[in-house]
C-alpha positions in Angstrom: -17.9 -2.6 -15.2 -19.5 -1.4 -12.0 -23.4 -1.5 -11.8 -24.5 1.9 -10.2 -27.9 2.8 -8.8 -28.8 6.3 -7.7 -31.1 6.7 -4.6 -31.8 10.4 -3.8 -28.7 12.0 -2.9 -26.9 8.4 -2.5 -24.9 6.5 -4.9 -24.9 2.6 -4.7 -22.2 0.9 -7.0 -21.6 -2.8 -7.1 -17.7 -3.4 -7.9 -17.5 -7.4 -7.8 -14.3 -8.1 -9.9 -11.5 -5.6 -8.3 -8.3 -6.7 -9.1 -4.7 -7.0 -7.1 -3.2 -3.4 -7.3 -6.4 -2.0 -8.6 -8.8 0.6 -7.8 -12.5 1.0 -6.8 -14.5 3.7 -9.1 -15.8 6.6 -7.1 -18.4 9.0 -8.4 -16.3 12.1 -7.8 -19.4 14.1 -7.5 -21.5 12.3 -5.2 -21.4 13.4 -1.7 -22.4 9.9 -0.4 -21.7 6.9 -2.0 -21.6 2.8 -1.1 -19.4 0.5 -3.1 -20.4 -3.1 -2.7 -16.9 -4.8 -3.4 -15.2 -8.1 -3.7 -12.1 -9.5 -5.6 -11.7 -11.0 -9.0 -11.6 -14.9 -8.5 -10.0 -14.7 -5.3 -8.8 -12.0 -2.2 -7.0 -8.7 -3.6 -5.1 -6.2 -2.2 -6.1 -2.8 -3.5 -3.5 -0.3 -4.7 -2.3 2.4 -2.0 -4.4 5.0 -3.9 -7.2 2.5 -3.9 -9.6 5.0 -5.4 -7.4 6.4 -8.0 -5.5 9.7 -8.0 -8.4 12.0 -8.4 -10.1 13.8 -5.6 -13.8 13.3 -4.9 -15.8 16.2 -3.4 -14.3 17.6 0.1 -16.2 15.6 2.8 -17.7 13.0 0.8 -18.6 9.9 2.7 -17.8 6.5 1.1 -18.9 3.5 2.8 -17.3 0.2 1.5 -19.3 -3.2 2.1 -17.8 -6.7 1.3 -20.2 -9.1 -0.8 -17.8 -12.1 -0.7 -16.5 -14.4 1.7 -14.0 -16.0 -0.8 -13.0 -13.0 -2.5 -12.6 -10.6 0.2 -11.0 -7.1 -0.6 -8.1 -5.9 1.8 -7.0 -2.0 2.0 -3.6 -1.5 3.7 -3.1 1.7 5.4 -1.6 4.6 4.1 -0.3 8.3 4.9 0.3 9.6 1.2 -2.0 11.7 -0.9 -5.3 10.3 -1.9 -4.5 7.1 0.5 -6.7 5.7 3.1 -5.8 6.4 6.8 -7.3 3.5 8.8 -7.0 2.0 12.5 -4.6 -0.7 12.3 -2.2 -1.6 9.1 -5.2 -2.9 7.1 -8.8 -4.0 6.6 -10.1 -6.9 4.8 -13.8 -6.8 3.8 -15.4 -10.4 3.9 -19.1 -10.8 3.2 -21.3 -8.1 5.2 -18.4 -6.4 6.5 -18.2 -2.7 6.0 -15.9 0.4 6.6 -17.0 4.0 6.2 -14.4 6.7 5.1 -14.3 10.4 4.4 -12.5 12.4 2.0 -11.0 15.4 3.6 -9.5 17.6 1.0 -7.2 19.9 3.3 -5.4 16.7 4.4 -5.6 14.9 0.8 -6.5 11.7 2.3 -9.3 9.3 3.5 -9.9 9.0 7.1 -11.6 5.8 8.4 -15.0 7.3 10.4 -16.1 3.6 11.4 -16.1 -0.2 11.0 -18.4 -3.2 11.3 -17.0 -6.5 11.5 
């Protein structure tokens, strides 16, 4: 289960047991949230709809931060509903690497805003 901390208007959630073809858990009503992520027992590639099939708030900002070099989380580029449109074919989040996404309801997709490696 994720560990969640509320800091003012921002949610910080530690999700360190993500599984292959699984999803990360979003707070659907938070305008800004940070997910600290790692795979369960090794590298994992999340599902195409890596946050599930239910949309968060329009304009929600999601920052994902990797927490493990041994258990990185991979997100593949998608173009479908509730998928992630990123620069390149995929992103892998190792320790301290991050990607910032914004959900746009009129496009029904998460758009990459920034990345650090």
